N, C-alpha and C positions, 0 to 999 in steps of 0.2 A: 189508743193512738194519741200522740201529743199534738198540741196545737202548733202548726207550722210557724205561726207568728212568734212563738216563744223560743224557738230553736235557733241558737246562734251558730252552731257548727255547720260545716259544709264539706261535702265530698265532691272533689273535682276529678273527673275522668280525663286524664291527660294523654294525648297521642304523642308518641315519641318516634324518632327516626327508625326506618325499617333497615337501615344499613349505614348510609352516609350521616355522620354525626352533625353535619351542618343543617340537616333537614328538620329543624325544630322552630316553632314560632316564638316570637318574643313574649307573647302572652303565656305560652307554656312554661318558659323559663321563669317568668315572674311568679306564676302560681306555684311552681315547684319550690322556689326560694321562700315564698311566704307561708308555705304549709308547715304545720308542726311536725308531720311525719309524712314520708313518701312510702306508700305501700307498693312493693316491687315483686313482680313474679320471680325474678332472680336478682338478688341484691348485688351479686357480683357484676352482672352485665350493666345494671343501672348505675352502679358506682363509676363505671368507665365514662358514661354520658355525663354524670354529675361533675366529675373531675374535669372533663374537657370544657365544661361551661361554667365552672366555678360555683356550682350549687352545693352548699354545705348542709342541707337539711338531712336529719337522720333518716336512715332507711330501715324499713321493717319488712320481713318476708310476708307475702300474701300470694298464694297459688291455688291450683285446682283442688288440692287436698286439705286446705285450711278448714278446720272443724267448725261446726255450727256455733259452738260456744265462743270461739274466737270472733266470729262475725257479730255475735250479740255483744261481746265486749267492745268491739269497734263502734257499734251503734251507740253504746253508752258514752263512749268518749265524745262522739259527735254531739250527743245530747248535751254534754257538758260544755260544748263550745269549741271543740277541737276542729282544726282545719286539716283534712287529710287529702292527699293527692294519690290517686291510683294510677299506676302505669303497668304495662306488660313488658315483655322482653323487647318487643318491637311493634311499631304501628299503633293502631287504635285498640284500646282494651275492649274486652267482651266480644271482639270479632274472632271467634275460635280461640279465645283466651278466657281465663277466669275473671270473675267479678260480678256476674249477673246476680248471684245470691245476695251479695252485699248491697247492690243497687236496689234490689227489690225490698230488702229489709229497711233501707234508709227511706224509701218512698213510703212504706207502710208506717214508719215512725214519724213522718212529716219533716224529715231532714232534707235540706236543700241539696240537690244533686245537679251539678253543671258539667257539660261536656266542653272540653277544650280541644277543638278539632285540629287535625293535622294529617300526617302520613297514614296511608292505608294501602297495603300491598295489593288487595283486589282491584281497587280503583286505578292505582298506578299501572298495573298489568293491563287493564281493560283499555285505557287510553293509549298505551304504547303498542298494543297488539295490532292495531289497525282493524279490529273486529268490533268496535263500539257499535251498539245498537240502541234504538229508542228505549227498549226495555232490557233489563238484565236481572240475574239473580246470583247470589253467592251461596254455595252449598257446603262450604268448609271442606273437611276431609271426608272421603268416602269410607264407608265401613270396609274392613279388610276382606270380608268373604261372606258366604252363605246367603240366606234369604234377604238379609238387610241390605247387602250390596246390590243384589239384583233389583230390589225395589227402588233403591236410590238411582240406579242406572235407568230404570223404567221412568222414573220421575224426570230425569234429565231429557229423555227422549220426548217427553211431552212439552218441554219448555218451548215457548215461542220467541224468547229473546236470547241474548248471549248468556253463557253460564260460566262462572268463575269458581274454581275450587283449588284447594291446597293439596299437595301430594308430596310424599317423602321421596328423596332422590333415588332410592333403590327400588321403589315401586311404580315409578312414572311410566316405564315401558308397559307394564301389565295393565295399568289404567288406561293408557292410550289404546291398547288393543281392545279392551272391553268396551270403550266408548265407540271405537270403530265398529264393533259388533252390533251395537244398538242404534247408532246414528248413520252408519255408512262410512266407509273409508275415505270418501271424497270430502266429507265435512271439513271445513277449514278450522284451524286452531292455532294457538301460540303457546309455546312453553316459555315462560318468563322466569329466568333463573338468576338468583343473586341480584335482584333489582337494587339499584343505586349504589352497588358495591364495585370494587375494582374489576371483578371478572363478570360483570353483568352480561347476560346473553338473552336475546329474544329470538327464538327459533320459530319461524312461521311456516305453515304448510298444511297439507292434508293430514288427517289422523293416521292414515296408513303410512305416510312418509315420516311423520314424527315418531310413530311407533317403531319403525325400523331404525331411525337415528338414535333413539334412546333405549333400544332393546336391552342393552347391558347396563342401563341405569346411568346416573351422572352424580354430580356433587352439588352441594348448596341447597338453598331454600327455594322452592318452586311454587309459582302460582300458574295454574293452567287456565287459559281462556278458550272457550269453545264458541264458535260463531253461531249466531241465530240461524235457524233453518231458512233456506231461500224459498219462501212461500209467499206467493202473491195473494192479496185479500180474496180474489175470486176463487183461488184454489182452496182456501180454507173453508169456503162456504159449501162446497160440494165435494164428496169423495171421488177419487179417481176410479172410473169404471173399467171393466175388463177390456172393452174395445180399445181404450186408450193405451192400456198396457200392451196389448197385442200390436198396436201401431208402433209402439217404441221398439218392439222386437223385430217386426216384419218390415216396416217402412223405414224406420230410422236405423235399423241394423244394430241396435244396442245389444250387448251380451246380457245374459241373465243377471250377472252381478251388477252391471251398470244400471240395468232397469230396476233392480231391487234397491239400489242406493237412491235412485230418483224417487221411487215410490215411498220409501221411508222418509225422505225429505218432505215430499208433498203432503203426506198424511200424518206425519209426526208419529210414526209407529216404529217399534223395534225393527232393526234390519232383518233379524232372523224370520220375523212374521212376513215381512215384505218379500223376502227371498223364497219362502215356502209358496206364497201366492203366485209369484212370477213363474216358478218351476211348474206349477200346475197349469198355468195358461200356456206355457211353452210346450206342454205335452210330454214332460219328462217325469 
């Protein structure tokens, strides 16, 4: 490992607009102009941003399939004093975008790595959704199917805060249905589509209602925000006993599906497990 004090190069991780080209900081523009090269996920998209703001720095492709040998070559350039700016197609690099391997290699080589903060689709969606919570997590894209998808959904069911994820427009309906299956259809959510762009849309409602609205899919880039479970601290300390569930059914007149939704919310368990328990207590 080289001595950090002798390394003059620098890698700058630069956040760029998620849609509206005006959403970029003065510092980001300065760093991009002063860089020797801008490493871009898609040089065609980044060139539009550069032309708009008068940035003439050369662009070089850097994406998820960039080979290890290329990363090593970039580290050598940085060792030699180069200043490189890393950008993704939109938003903050490394958030479901390439770049982690390069950052790790630079850290191991003692090369300075700095973050130039700015736009981030998950944070923009969270604050606009009306579902902001004291704690939250970002899970990126869900696996498309199989056991990995089921495990990811089970992980979301255990989350105590709000959850943000990305989804493709043609798969959003299926994902909303799957989430309703493990969280309960009444859990609130927001489908944030085309944020900061001309056709921006924020659709808020229950998972069931949103699954119906987007059953046929939609268009554009999507960030989905799922509300935190409505669980009071005292409910988290003790599990819901059978008598409480029976009271929901008999005294409050809840249906089995409504009771299962409430039980899933209270205990943070998959809805199918809650429904099975409620059916057993209802004598069905």
